[in-house]
VOMI-407496 format. One line per 5 residues: number of its first residue (from 1); their letters; for each residue z, x, y of N, C-alpha, C. Coordinates in nm, 3 decimals. Each point is the difference from the previous one (the first is absolute). Layout:
! residues N
NUM = A = Z,X,Y,Z,X,Y,Z,X,Y  ...
END
This chain:
! residues 326
1 = MAADS = 8.233,13.158,12.009,-0.069,-0.017,-0.124,0.017,-0.146,-0.045  -0.073,-0.018,-0.112,0.006,-0.134,-0.045,0.131,-0.001,-0.098  0.042,-0.127,-0.036,0.109,-0.010,-0.105,-0.058,0.024,-0.135  0.079,0.072,-0.070,-0.043,0.030,-0.135,0.067,-0.077,-0.102  -0.016,0.041,-0.135,0.079,-0.073,-0.100,0.151,0.028,-0.002
6 = ADADR = 0.041,0.116,0.055,0.143,0.007,0.013,0.054,-0.099,0.116  -0.058,-0.020,0.099,0.018,-0.107,0.091,-0.006,-0.129,-0.046  -0.087,-0.050,-0.084,-0.003,-0.120,-0.073,0.113,-0.018,-0.091  0.034,0.110,-0.081,0.120,-0.012,-0.084,0.129,-0.007,0.076  0.002,0.074,0.122,0.127,-0.010,0.088,0.028,-0.133,0.038
11 = YTRRA = -0.096,-0.068,0.048,-0.006,-0.131,0.077,0.013,-0.111,-0.111  -0.037,0.028,-0.124,0.003,-0.105,-0.128,0.146,0.009,-0.035  0.057,0.126,0.003,0.157,0.000,-0.039,0.078,-0.060,0.112  -0.053,0.033,0.131,0.095,-0.078,0.103,-0.014,-0.156,-0.023  -0.111,-0.041,-0.033,-0.028,-0.136,-0.017,0.093,-0.050,-0.095
16 = LALLR = 0.030,0.051,-0.121,0.087,-0.030,-0.076,0.137,0.004,0.028  0.033,0.086,0.088,0.141,0.011,0.040,0.032,-0.112,0.116  -0.121,-0.049,0.075,0.013,-0.095,0.063,0.025,-0.164,-0.054  -0.071,0.018,-0.107,0.020,-0.128,-0.094,0.140,-0.019,-0.042  0.077,0.106,-0.040,0.132,0.013,-0.019,0.095,-0.043,0.103
21 = AVNGM = -0.031,0.046,0.129,0.069,-0.063,0.115,-0.016,-0.132,0.013  -0.143,-0.046,-0.008,-0.015,-0.134,0.012,0.067,-0.102,-0.110  0.019,0.059,-0.123,0.077,-0.070,-0.093,0.146,-0.009,0.043  0.048,0.081,0.071,0.135,-0.014,0.059,0.014,-0.092,0.095  -0.101,-0.017,0.099,-0.002,-0.103,0.104,-0.019,-0.135,-0.077
26 = EAENA = -0.088,-0.013,-0.090,0.005,-0.123,-0.084,0.104,-0.056,-0.064  0.090,0.103,-0.051,0.123,-0.046,-0.075,0.108,-0.064,0.115  -0.005,0.085,0.104,0.089,-0.048,0.104,-0.034,-0.127,0.035  -0.135,-0.042,0.031,-0.042,-0.127,0.031,0.037,-0.117,-0.097  -0.006,0.060,-0.129,-0.019,-0.106,-0.102,0.179,-0.045,0.004
31 = RELRS = 0.092,0.085,0.042,0.140,-0.033,-0.001,0.018,-0.106,0.132  -0.077,0.016,0.092,0.014,-0.094,0.122,-0.040,-0.143,-0.055  -0.114,0.010,-0.072,-0.060,-0.140,-0.044,0.106,-0.054,-0.107  0.056,0.092,-0.086,0.091,-0.062,-0.083,0.129,-0.072,0.080  0.025,0.051,0.098,0.117,-0.061,0.092,-0.054,-0.120,0.061
36 = LAAEI = -0.126,0.004,0.028,-0.066,-0.134,0.056,0.017,-0.104,-0.115  -0.048,0.046,-0.114,-0.007,-0.115,-0.118,0.142,-0.047,-0.011  0.091,0.081,0.014,0.160,-0.060,-0.034,0.033,-0.086,0.108  -0.055,0.031,0.128,0.031,-0.078,0.139,-0.075,-0.137,-0.020  -0.112,-0.005,-0.058,-0.075,-0.123,-0.004,0.067,-0.081,-0.124
41 = RAILG = 0.031,0.053,-0.110,0.051,-0.070,-0.107,0.143,-0.064,0.060  0.084,0.079,0.067,0.137,-0.063,0.077,-0.044,-0.100,0.072  -0.101,-0.008,0.102,-0.039,-0.116,0.072,-0.030,-0.119,-0.068  -0.087,0.027,-0.102,-0.043,-0.111,-0.091,0.118,-0.061,-0.079  0.088,0.087,-0.058,0.128,-0.053,-0.064,0.081,-0.077,0.073
46 = TAALD = 0.000,-0.021,0.126,0.081,-0.080,0.069,-0.066,-0.118,0.084  -0.145,-0.020,-0.047,-0.059,-0.104,0.046,-0.040,-0.108,-0.102  0.039,-0.108,0.002,-0.038,-0.121,-0.080,-0.145,-0.051,0.034  -0.096,0.075,-0.044,-0.134,-0.030,0.036,-0.044,-0.140,-0.029  0.064,-0.052,-0.113,-0.064,-0.162,-0.032,0.060,-0.079,0.106
51 = ALNRR = 0.099,0.033,0.074,0.070,-0.092,0.078,-0.026,0.025,0.153  -0.084,0.105,0.018,-0.046,0.034,0.153,-0.104,-0.080,0.058  0.025,-0.071,0.114,-0.112,-0.057,0.080,-0.094,0.115,0.055  -0.103,-0.067,0.064,-0.111,0.093,0.066,0.068,0.092,0.082  0.088,-0.043,0.102,0.044,0.089,0.087,0.081,0.099,-0.066
56 = ALAAL = 0.088,-0.020,-0.084,0.099,0.075,-0.067,-0.078,0.113,-0.085  -0.113,-0.051,-0.065,-0.086,0.092,-0.069,-0.078,0.100,0.088  -0.036,-0.050,0.114,-0.059,0.085,0.104,0.098,0.093,0.046  0.118,-0.015,0.014,0.106,0.086,0.047,0.027,0.116,-0.119  -0.001,-0.056,-0.117,0.016,0.098,-0.114,-0.127,0.114,0.001
61 = VREIA = -0.113,-0.049,0.016,-0.122,0.068,0.001,0.008,0.114,0.119  0.056,-0.039,0.116,0.009,0.087,0.125,0.117,0.108,-0.049  0.096,-0.050,-0.061,0.107,0.113,-0.043,-0.056,0.106,-0.091  -0.065,-0.042,-0.092,-0.079,0.097,-0.088,-0.091,0.071,0.074  -0.081,-0.047,0.088,-0.094,0.077,0.068,0.084,0.107,0.113
66 = AAVTE = 0.095,-0.043,0.037,0.076,0.087,0.066,0.064,0.126,-0.070  0.034,-0.035,-0.124,0.052,0.102,-0.109,-0.116,0.107,-0.024  -0.141,-0.052,-0.018,-0.096,0.076,-0.029,-0.035,0.095,0.108  -0.003,-0.074,0.135,-0.037,0.096,0.119,0.115,0.090,0.032  0.116,-0.017,-0.042,0.098,0.106,0.034,-0.021,0.125,-0.095
71 = SYVAM = -0.031,-0.047,-0.123,-0.005,0.117,-0.111,-0.138,0.060,0.038  -0.103,-0.051,0.031,-0.128,0.061,0.028,0.002,0.090,0.127  0.083,-0.050,0.095,0.017,0.094,0.110,0.070,0.125,-0.029  0.105,-0.019,-0.095,0.069,0.122,-0.042,-0.086,0.097,-0.074  -0.083,-0.063,-0.087,-0.086,0.083,-0.075,-0.111,0.095,0.091
76 = YETQA = -0.052,-0.079,0.084,-0.092,0.047,0.116,0.074,0.120,0.061  0.109,-0.018,0.049,0.069,0.091,0.076,0.047,0.131,-0.066  0.013,-0.032,-0.148,0.045,0.114,-0.092,-0.145,0.083,-0.011  -0.085,-0.075,-0.025,-0.133,0.090,-0.027,-0.043,0.056,0.124  0.002,-0.065,0.112,-0.045,0.066,0.129,0.063,0.148,0.023
81 = ASLVE = 0.134,-0.024,-0.025,0.075,0.126,0.029,-0.038,0.115,-0.112  -0.019,-0.061,-0.127,-0.036,0.123,-0.089,-0.149,0.054,0.017  -0.090,-0.093,0.064,-0.139,0.063,0.017,0.001,0.086,0.112  0.084,-0.011,0.092,0.014,0.112,0.119,0.032,0.126,-0.057  0.107,-0.008,-0.093,0.052,0.123,-0.060,-0.120,0.056,-0.095
86 = LAEIE = -0.051,-0.089,-0.076,-0.111,0.054,-0.081,-0.103,0.069,0.079  -0.050,-0.066,0.096,-0.109,0.085,0.074,0.039,0.115,0.053  0.116,0.025,0.046,0.046,0.132,0.039,0.022,0.094,-0.109  0.025,-0.044,-0.142,0.015,0.070,-0.094,-0.155,0.064,-0.049  -0.072,-0.088,0.013,-0.149,0.023,-0.050,-0.073,0.087,0.098
91 = AKWAS = 0.030,-0.016,0.118,-0.058,0.076,0.105,0.046,0.152,-0.007  0.142,0.018,-0.038,0.051,0.133,-0.027,-0.070,0.063,-0.125  -0.006,-0.089,-0.110,-0.061,0.037,-0.142,-0.126,0.053,0.040  -0.093,-0.061,0.067,-0.143,0.024,0.018,-0.019,0.122,0.064  0.094,0.037,0.094,-0.005,0.138,0.078,0.026,0.126,-0.114
96 = GAGAA = 0.054,-0.036,-0.108,0.013,0.116,-0.106,-0.078,-0.020,-0.101  -0.098,-0.091,-0.007,-0.091,-0.025,-0.118,-0.125,0.042,0.010  -0.028,0.115,0.093,-0.120,0.087,-0.016,-0.088,-0.024,0.138  -0.098,-0.100,0.005,-0.088,0.018,0.113,0.065,-0.046,0.127  0.121,-0.066,0.011,0.036,-0.035,0.135,0.150,0.067,0.021
101 = PRVAS = 0.002,0.104,0.060,0.127,0.090,-0.008,0.094,-0.037,0.116  -0.058,-0.081,0.104,0.089,-0.029,0.131,0.035,-0.133,-0.026  0.140,-0.022,0.010,0.065,-0.138,-0.034,-0.032,-0.083,0.138  -0.017,-0.141,-0.006,-0.031,-0.068,0.098,0.136,-0.020,0.086  -0.009,-0.009,0.146,0.107,-0.009,0.077,0.059,-0.154,-0.028
106 = ATAID = 0.119,-0.009,0.043,0.080,-0.139,-0.024,-0.066,-0.095,0.103  -0.058,0.029,0.097,-0.064,-0.103,0.084,-0.119,-0.052,-0.072  -0.087,0.100,-0.079,-0.129,-0.024,-0.060,0.039,-0.112,-0.101  0.102,0.037,-0.087,0.044,-0.092,-0.118,0.034,-0.136,0.055  0.084,-0.002,0.125,0.040,-0.135,0.044,-0.113,-0.085,0.059
111 = EAMSG = -0.094,0.064,0.045,-0.133,-0.073,0.049,-0.070,-0.050,-0.130  -0.003,0.074,-0.110,-0.067,-0.033,-0.127,0.063,-0.133,-0.049  0.133,0.020,0.002,0.068,-0.119,-0.081,0.017,-0.129,0.093  -0.012,0.026,0.138,0.019,-0.108,0.102,-0.130,-0.106,-0.024  -0.099,0.063,-0.045,-0.122,-0.093,-0.024,-0.040,-0.018,-0.149
116 = LLVQG = 0.103,0.034,-0.080,-0.024,-0.017,-0.137,-0.039,-0.148,-0.046  -0.118,-0.003,-0.078,-0.045,-0.129,-0.059,0.003,0.007,-0.145  0.046,-0.100,-0.068,-0.002,-0.003,-0.148,-0.100,-0.096,-0.047  -0.091,0.047,-0.057,-0.110,-0.106,-0.030,-0.059,-0.092,0.111  -0.012,0.066,0.113,-0.035,-0.067,0.119,0.091,-0.069,0.088
121 = APLRD = 0.132,0.003,-0.023,0.085,-0.075,0.067,0.142,0.095,0.022  0.069,-0.025,0.107,0.129,0.073,0.014,0.109,-0.027,-0.112  0.077,0.108,-0.033,0.073,-0.022,-0.125,0.104,-0.127,0.022  0.029,-0.025,0.121,0.110,-0.119,0.030,-0.085,-0.137,-0.043  -0.127,0.007,0.036,-0.075,-0.124,-0.019,-0.017,-0.025,-0.147
126 = QWVRQ = -0.018,0.108,-0.087,-0.015,-0.009,-0.134,0.145,-0.056,-0.053  0.093,0.035,0.054,0.127,-0.023,-0.072,0.022,-0.150,0.030  -0.024,-0.027,0.146,0.023,-0.151,0.058,-0.084,-0.095,-0.109  -0.140,0.044,-0.005,-0.075,-0.079,-0.093,0.049,-0.034,-0.137  0.047,0.105,-0.059,0.048,-0.033,-0.136,0.119,-0.080,-0.009
131 = GEELA = 0.111,0.026,0.096,0.091,-0.095,0.024,-0.026,-0.136,0.002  -0.094,-0.022,0.110,-0.054,-0.155,0.010,-0.056,-0.038,-0.117  -0.070,0.069,-0.069,-0.066,-0.064,-0.122,0.098,-0.013,-0.107  0.111,0.071,-0.017,0.112,-0.024,-0.114,0.073,-0.135,0.065  0.044,-0.006,0.135,0.070,-0.123,0.038,-0.075,-0.108,-0.022
136 = WRMAS = -0.131,-0.004,0.018,-0.094,-0.117,-0.023,0.008,-0.032,-0.147  -0.020,0.097,-0.092,-0.012,-0.037,-0.136,0.140,-0.046,-0.032  0.103,0.056,0.035,0.141,-0.054,-0.036,0.017,-0.130,0.042  -0.043,-0.054,0.120,0.012,-0.131,0.062,-0.077,-0.094,-0.092  -0.105,0.032,-0.047,-0.085,-0.083,-0.065,0.069,-0.025,-0.136
141 = AVRTA = 0.056,0.107,-0.048,0.083,-0.012,-0.136,0.115,-0.079,-0.007  0.058,0.001,0.108,0.127,-0.084,0.020,-0.035,-0.143,0.024  -0.105,-0.022,0.075,-0.064,-0.144,0.015,-0.040,-0.054,-0.127  -0.058,0.075,-0.072,-0.051,-0.041,-0.145,0.120,-0.029,-0.096  0.101,0.097,0.008,0.090,-0.018,-0.085,0.093,-0.113,0.037
146 = ATTPQ = 0.003,-0.056,0.100,0.091,-0.091,0.052,-0.045,-0.140,-0.064  -0.130,-0.011,-0.045,-0.040,-0.119,-0.078,0.018,0.007,-0.154  0.071,0.103,-0.034,0.015,0.022,-0.150,0.132,-0.054,-0.046  0.035,-0.017,-0.130,0.117,-0.069,-0.034,0.128,0.134,0.027  -0.039,0.119,-0.012,0.109,0.105,0.016,-0.052,0.091,0.125
151 = PAQAA = 0.004,-0.061,0.122,-0.067,0.087,0.110,0.056,0.132,0.025  0.130,0.016,-0.006,0.050,0.134,0.036,-0.031,0.099,-0.102  -0.007,-0.039,-0.132,-0.046,0.101,-0.094,-0.126,0.023,0.004  -0.099,-0.105,0.028,-0.141,0.021,0.001,-0.036,0.113,0.141  0.089,-0.037,0.104,-0.036,0.086,0.111,0.028,0.141,-0.028
156 = AKAIV = 0.107,0.031,-0.056,0.059,0.130,-0.022,-0.099,0.069,-0.101  -0.047,-0.085,-0.109,-0.095,0.063,-0.088,-0.129,0.041,0.067  -0.049,-0.088,0.097,-0.127,0.010,0.051,0.000,0.120,0.101  0.122,0.025,0.065,-0.004,0.110,0.089,0.070,0.124,-0.050  0.099,-0.002,-0.068,0.055,0.119,-0.079,-0.046,0.048,-0.123
161 = GNPRT = -0.049,-0.113,-0.083,-0.021,0.033,-0.134,0.108,0.049,-0.076  -0.008,0.092,-0.087,0.105,0.031,-0.071,0.103,0.075,0.083  0.124,-0.060,0.002,0.099,0.062,0.102,0.045,0.140,-0.025  -0.026,0.057,-0.120,0.033,0.135,-0.047,-0.095,0.098,0.049  -0.121,-0.039,-0.049,-0.111,0.094,0.024,-0.093,-0.031,0.128
166 = LRGGL = 0.024,-0.116,0.050,-0.073,-0.053,0.133,-0.145,0.004,-0.049  -0.042,-0.036,-0.121,-0.141,-0.025,-0.036,-0.026,-0.150,-0.015  -0.136,-0.033,0.020,-0.036,-0.126,-0.033,0.014,-0.086,0.125  0.042,0.042,0.117,0.012,-0.100,0.133,-0.061,0.074,0.114  0.014,-0.064,0.098,-0.062,0.048,0.133,0.057,0.131,0.048
171 = IEKAR = 0.119,0.031,-0.045,0.061,0.132,0.051,-0.089,0.123,-0.077  -0.049,-0.044,-0.141,-0.062,0.111,-0.055,-0.131,0.044,0.079  -0.071,-0.109,0.047,-0.120,0.017,0.076,0.028,0.066,0.125  0.115,-0.056,0.069,0.041,0.072,0.118,0.018,0.165,-0.011  0.058,0.025,-0.107,0.041,0.130,-0.054,-0.122,0.093,-0.002
176 = NDAAA = -0.110,-0.072,-0.063,-0.128,0.076,-0.024,-0.059,0.023,0.113  -0.015,-0.124,0.098,-0.068,0.019,0.131,0.054,0.120,0.071  0.144,-0.014,0.017,0.067,0.101,0.064,-0.029,0.129,-0.027  0.005,0.041,-0.152,-0.046,0.124,-0.044,-0.104,0.056,0.031  -0.101,-0.089,0.009,-0.152,0.037,0.036,-0.003,0.045,0.152
181 = LIDTA = 0.086,-0.092,0.083,-0.018,0.054,0.148,0.094,0.122,0.012  0.116,0.022,-0.076,0.063,0.115,0.025,-0.086,0.126,-0.042  -0.062,-0.006,-0.109,-0.097,0.105,-0.045,-0.110,0.048,0.104  -0.065,-0.131,0.031,-0.111,0.035,0.103,0.057,0.058,0.127  0.106,-0.075,0.049,0.050,0.053,0.148,0.044,0.154,-0.014
186 = AHTAA = 0.064,0.026,-0.121,0.055,0.154,-0.007,-0.108,0.088,-0.003  -0.108,-0.031,-0.079,-0.118,0.091,0.009,-0.072,0.004,0.140  -0.012,-0.116,0.072,-0.056,-0.002,0.138,0.073,0.082,0.085  0.138,-0.002,-0.007,0.091,0.082,0.087,-0.010,0.130,-0.033  -0.012,0.035,-0.134,-0.013,0.149,-0.040,-0.122,0.055,0.047
191 = YAGRL = -0.113,-0.078,0.012,-0.130,0.062,0.052,0.008,0.005,0.153  0.079,-0.089,0.078,0.003,0.005,0.129,0.073,0.141,0.019  0.090,0.047,-0.068,0.071,0.114,0.038,-0.064,0.126,-0.032  -0.076,0.000,-0.126,-0.088,0.090,-0.024,-0.116,0.022,0.104  -0.062,-0.096,0.037,-0.109,-0.003,0.076,0.024,0.058,0.155
196 = ATFAA = 0.140,-0.034,0.038,0.041,0.068,0.135,-0.003,0.160,-0.024  0.046,0.032,-0.123,0.010,0.139,-0.020,-0.146,0.068,-0.002  -0.081,-0.077,-0.079,-0.139,0.058,0.006,-0.057,0.020,0.140  0.026,-0.108,0.075,-0.065,0.028,0.131,0.078,0.108,0.076  0.112,0.034,-0.022,0.071,0.110,0.075,-0.052,0.135,-0.046
201 = SGVNA = -0.055,-0.009,-0.131,-0.032,0.128,-0.062,-0.142,0.034,-0.005  -0.087,-0.088,0.073,-0.141,0.043,0.008,-0.068,-0.043,-0.108  0.045,-0.088,-0.112,-0.066,-0.045,-0.084,-0.138,-0.080,0.048  -0.110,0.031,-0.051,-0.105,-0.083,0.065,-0.077,-0.070,-0.092  0.046,-0.028,-0.132,-0.069,-0.097,-0.095,0.102,-0.055,-0.088
206 = LEWFS = -0.026,-0.112,-0.064,0.082,-0.045,-0.101,-0.081,-0.052,-0.111  0.043,0.062,-0.124,-0.086,-0.040,-0.135,0.079,-0.130,-0.049  -0.056,-0.110,-0.025,0.034,-0.095,-0.093,0.015,0.047,-0.129  0.119,-0.002,-0.069,0.011,0.050,-0.138,0.058,-0.127,-0.077  -0.077,-0.032,-0.111,0.056,-0.116,-0.079,0.004,0.045,-0.141
211 = ILDSR = 0.100,-0.059,-0.066,0.031,0.027,-0.158,-0.119,-0.098,-0.047  -0.112,0.068,-0.085,-0.092,-0.080,-0.048,0.026,-0.023,-0.131  -0.003,-0.153,-0.027,0.012,-0.052,-0.141,-0.034,-0.149,0.012  0.025,-0.069,-0.110,-0.040,-0.144,0.012,0.091,-0.093,0.084  0.111,0.046,0.061,0.079,-0.077,0.080,-0.025,0.026,0.145
216 = TTIGC = -0.124,0.099,0.029,-0.001,0.031,0.143,-0.102,-0.113,0.039  0.033,-0.063,0.123,-0.102,-0.097,0.052,-0.118,0.070,0.070  -0.102,-0.081,-0.008,-0.124,0.048,0.053,-0.007,0.053,0.141  0.091,-0.072,0.081,-0.002,0.073,0.123,0.065,0.129,0.018  0.091,0.018,-0.085,0.044,0.117,0.007,-0.071,0.127,-0.067
221 = AVRAG = -0.061,-0.048,-0.113,-0.083,0.095,-0.061,-0.122,0.045,0.064  -0.070,-0.082,0.068,-0.112,0.043,0.062,0.033,0.096,0.128  0.124,-0.008,0.046,0.040,0.088,0.115,0.058,0.133,-0.063  0.006,0.025,-0.121,0.077,0.106,-0.068,-0.097,0.131,0.035  0.051,0.086,0.059,-0.073,0.130,0.061,-0.041,0.000,0.118
226 = KLYTL = -0.008,-0.112,0.065,-0.068,-0.020,0.125,0.088,0.045,0.122  -0.060,0.067,0.084,0.070,0.062,0.119,0.003,-0.108,0.114  0.099,0.012,0.071,0.033,-0.085,0.121,0.070,0.081,0.100  -0.015,-0.042,0.146,0.039,0.070,0.099,0.155,-0.043,0.006  0.079,0.065,0.077,0.149,-0.073,0.023,-0.007,-0.139,0.062
231 = DFEPM = -0.111,-0.028,0.063,0.006,-0.130,0.058,-0.084,-0.105,-0.105  -0.004,0.060,-0.130,-0.062,-0.090,-0.101,-0.151,-0.022,0.002  -0.084,0.074,0.083,-0.133,-0.012,0.002,-0.058,0.085,-0.120  -0.122,-0.070,-0.064,-0.057,0.081,-0.123,-0.067,0.137,0.047  0.023,0.089,-0.085,-0.058,0.119,0.027,-0.108,0.038,-0.115
236 = GHTIP = -0.133,0.020,0.040,-0.100,0.025,-0.105,-0.041,-0.119,-0.095  0.046,-0.115,0.032,-0.031,-0.116,-0.081,-0.008,-0.116,0.107  0.001,-0.122,-0.061,-0.013,-0.120,0.079,0.105,-0.109,-0.044  0.087,0.030,-0.075,0.105,-0.092,-0.066,0.121,0.000,0.093  0.012,-0.127,0.075,0.132,-0.012,0.088,0.120,0.009,-0.086
241 = IERPP = 0.112,0.047,0.053,0.114,0.031,-0.070,0.069,-0.162,-0.018  -0.031,-0.099,0.091,0.037,-0.116,-0.010,0.155,0.004,0.050  0.073,0.046,-0.086,0.140,0.048,0.020,0.050,0.129,-0.075  0.082,0.064,0.050,0.029,0.137,-0.082,0.108,-0.042,-0.095  0.024,0.086,-0.115,0.089,-0.032,-0.106,0.164,-0.020,0.075
246 = PRHWR = 0.051,-0.100,-0.047,-0.031,-0.108,-0.108,-0.098,-0.093,0.024  -0.112,0.003,-0.046,-0.111,-0.093,0.021,0.023,-0.159,-0.052  0.081,0.003,-0.087,0.057,-0.129,-0.045,0.136,0.011,-0.074  0.052,-0.124,-0.030,0.133,0.020,-0.048,0.001,0.074,-0.120  0.098,0.081,0.000,0.040,0.116,-0.108,-0.138,0.094,-0.037
251 = CRSIL = -0.055,0.028,0.119,-0.110,0.102,-0.010,0.037,0.130,-0.048  -0.070,0.065,-0.076,0.043,0.143,-0.051,-0.095,0.106,0.057  -0.073,-0.032,0.100,-0.100,0.107,0.076,0.098,0.072,0.095  -0.043,0.140,0.032,0.067,0.053,0.097,-0.101,0.077,0.093  0.032,0.058,0.108,-0.078,0.075,0.090,0.042,0.151,-0.006
256 = LPHKY = -0.094,0.085,-0.024,0.035,0.128,-0.001,-0.058,0.071,0.126  0.092,0.081,0.069,-0.046,0.078,0.115,-0.099,0.118,-0.019  -0.105,0.014,0.084,-0.093,0.108,-0.002,0.010,0.061,0.135  -0.027,0.133,0.002,0.003,0.085,0.121,-0.112,0.086,-0.006  -0.107,-0.046,0.071,-0.133,0.107,0.007,0.008,0.058,0.134
261 = PDGPP = -0.003,0.136,-0.031,-0.011,0.074,0.144,-0.120,-0.028,0.061  -0.118,-0.004,-0.077,-0.130,-0.016,0.079,-0.053,-0.151,-0.012  0.091,-0.067,-0.001,-0.025,-0.149,-0.008,-0.039,-0.057,-0.145  0.014,-0.128,-0.011,0.001,-0.049,-0.132,-0.152,0.003,-0.031  -0.047,-0.014,-0.137,-0.129,0.010,-0.040,-0.065,-0.117,0.040
266 = PDGGP = -0.122,0.003,0.059,-0.059,-0.128,0.053,-0.044,-0.077,-0.109  -0.021,0.045,-0.135,-0.057,-0.081,-0.101,0.132,-0.079,-0.080  0.125,0.055,0.057,0.110,-0.060,-0.070,0.069,0.083,-0.115  -0.075,0.100,-0.027,0.057,0.102,-0.114,-0.031,-0.046,-0.129  0.015,0.095,-0.117,-0.031,-0.023,-0.126,0.070,-0.112,-0.073
271 = QRDSF = 0.123,-0.025,0.065,0.085,-0.088,-0.062,-0.024,-0.140,0.028  -0.112,-0.026,0.084,-0.028,-0.152,0.048,-0.044,-0.091,-0.124  -0.055,0.052,-0.101,-0.047,-0.083,-0.105,0.101,0.007,-0.120  0.131,0.012,0.006,0.097,0.006,-0.080,0.005,-0.108,-0.121  -0.023,-0.119,0.065,0.009,-0.131,-0.067,-0.138,-0.004,-0.091
276 = ATWLA = -0.099,0.020,0.057,-0.141,-0.016,-0.064,0.006,0.113,-0.108  0.040,0.119,0.010,0.023,0.108,-0.094,0.087,-0.052,-0.128  0.108,-0.052,0.044,0.109,-0.044,-0.098,-0.062,-0.109,-0.096  -0.057,-0.108,0.083,-0.042,-0.110,-0.067,-0.106,0.020,-0.107  -0.103,0.083,0.048,-0.105,0.027,-0.085,0.032,0.059,-0.131
281 = KQPKA = 0.127,0.056,-0.006,0.031,0.061,-0.129,0.086,-0.089,-0.086  0.030,-0.133,0.058,0.077,-0.087,-0.070,-0.100,-0.081,-0.089  0.075,-0.061,-0.117,-0.074,-0.094,-0.081,-0.031,-0.118,0.052  -0.122,-0.057,-0.053,-0.040,-0.145,0.071,0.116,-0.108,0.007  0.094,0.012,-0.085,0.109,-0.096,0.021,0.090,0.022,0.099
286 = TQDEL = 0.041,0.119,0.038,0.074,0.024,0.127,-0.075,-0.020,0.119  -0.132,0.013,0.010,-0.082,-0.015,0.103,-0.004,-0.151,0.018  -0.020,-0.084,-0.094,-0.007,-0.147,0.021,0.138,-0.042,0.029  0.120,0.061,-0.028,0.122,-0.057,0.014,0.024,0.031,0.158  -0.039,0.120,0.045,0.029,0.035,0.143,-0.082,-0.072,0.103
291 = LGRGR = -0.128,-0.004,-0.043,-0.104,-0.056,0.098,-0.019,-0.144,-0.022  0.034,-0.056,-0.108,-0.052,-0.132,-0.037,-0.142,0.026,-0.078  -0.018,-0.081,-0.094,-0.129,0.017,-0.080,-0.114,-0.019,0.084  -0.011,-0.098,0.094,-0.112,-0.014,0.076,-0.029,0.127,0.102  0.109,0.030,0.065,-0.046,0.113,0.089,-0.019,0.135,-0.084
296 = ADLWR = 0.077,0.005,-0.114,-0.030,0.129,-0.088,-0.155,-0.003,-0.043  -0.054,-0.117,-0.042,-0.133,-0.002,-0.043,-0.086,0.043,0.110  0.028,-0.064,0.112,-0.096,0.044,0.132,0.013,0.146,0.035  0.115,0.048,-0.023,0.022,0.162,0.039,-0.064,0.075,-0.103  0.031,-0.036,-0.144,-0.087,0.078,-0.105,-0.157,-0.006,0.011
301 = GGKIT = -0.049,-0.130,0.041,-0.138,0.004,0.018,-0.056,0.053,0.120  0.084,0.059,0.072,-0.049,0.072,0.147,-0.049,-0.083,0.092  0.051,-0.128,0.002,-0.030,-0.104,0.086,0.093,0.009,0.134  0.133,0.058,-0.038,0.082,0.020,0.128,0.068,0.123,-0.012  0.054,0.064,0.101,0.096,0.102,-0.026,0.121,-0.040,0.014
306 = LSDLI = 0.113,0.082,-0.026,0.143,-0.045,0.011,0.033,-0.018,0.149  -0.054,0.042,0.083,0.023,-0.002,0.142,-0.044,-0.165,0.045  -0.093,-0.051,-0.078,-0.068,-0.120,0.033,0.112,-0.100,-0.035  0.113,0.016,-0.071,0.099,-0.077,-0.023,0.068,-0.034,0.106  0.007,0.057,0.097,0.079,-0.002,0.132,-0.092,-0.043,0.126
311 = GQRGQ = 0.034,-0.118,0.061,-0.079,-0.044,0.105,0.016,0.084,0.126  -0.080,-0.021,0.112,0.011,0.057,0.117,0.126,0.017,0.069  0.091,-0.100,-0.039,0.129,-0.016,0.078,0.105,0.073,-0.097  -0.036,0.039,-0.122,0.071,0.069,-0.100,0.060,-0.088,-0.081  -0.041,-0.143,-0.010,0.043,-0.093,-0.094,-0.072,0.007,-0.139
316 = TLTLA = 0.037,-0.025,-0.111,-0.062,-0.010,-0.119,-0.086,-0.113,0.000  -0.129,0.029,-0.069,-0.099,-0.106,0.000,0.016,-0.088,-0.119  -0.032,-0.112,-0.010,-0.012,-0.087,-0.096,-0.124,0.029,-0.094  -0.009,-0.033,-0.134,-0.110,0.029,-0.064,-0.134,-0.074,0.048  0.023,-0.119,0.072,-0.115,-0.076,0.029,-0.050,0.084,0.138
321 = ELRER = 0.089,0.056,0.089,-0.049,0.062,0.098,-0.074,0.133,-0.025  0.054,0.065,-0.108,-0.077,0.112,-0.054,-0.146,-0.024,-0.051  -0.017,-0.127,-0.075,-0.125,-0.030,-0.043,-0.090,-0.042,0.111  0.052,-0.051,0.106,-0.091,-0.025,0.106,-0.060,0.120,0.065  0.071,0.119,-0.020,-0.054,0.131,0.054,-0.108,0.062,-0.073
326 = G = -0.032,-0.080,-0.110,-0.121,0.047,-0.092,0.039,0.119,-0.068
END
């Protein structure tokens, strides 16, 4: 049978619980970054930046980069281990949440996690990229600070910011970037575990469920209520999934399992127009805020449908591209 409001409530409550677990991961990661900030301050405190020649300055930059790399490897390894456990937890939870009573095997979960991609890249690559970007920014800050009257203080301020709150410097941005990665990776792993259980339980359709408000992205909103196969092919519509939730950084959409004994409805079911129904009831200001005034005008004028906001490959169209469609 199809997922009902109780299923949506159950999965929404689970999403809130998952957010709390993510908060714990982010707090643990923030402690690692605080340790890194202290290490960088110690390195800078022993360096007479204004007296360093080019070779010595390059050596200092390498020392800082090494500290960043070590820290980011530790953060990656910590999260990677947590995500495996999370996938197992969510696979088991999904088996008791209604439509998917049979829990996935350990082998199925391992296979799902071995190919896990976070926003199109392996988890390790995402952490390596963030570490490399932070090291590059720190190197630039050190080189710039070396030309100032108080180079050590200038470098520490640029990198660490306020030493008590760690705000106002590169570490703050690193913390925010890491938090977004942790959040998105955790939701990706959670879905990997759930999908493994869905497959084991004979679930034959997934419904894209989105919290519909002015914060919802167009890409998520137009997919709200749409059905997809477990291989993420459209069912009863033509909007590609592009990527399953989390579709973007800090995505709030979820996938609900459906189990149709006689096969999924060929027309996608009555919930397929969830977003259109919801949006039509909203005031003009909300429509403009969500779609953008130009797109909203075209939609209200009947010149486009909400599905027209999405291109053939699942990408959001620009306003100019929409106008070209007539």
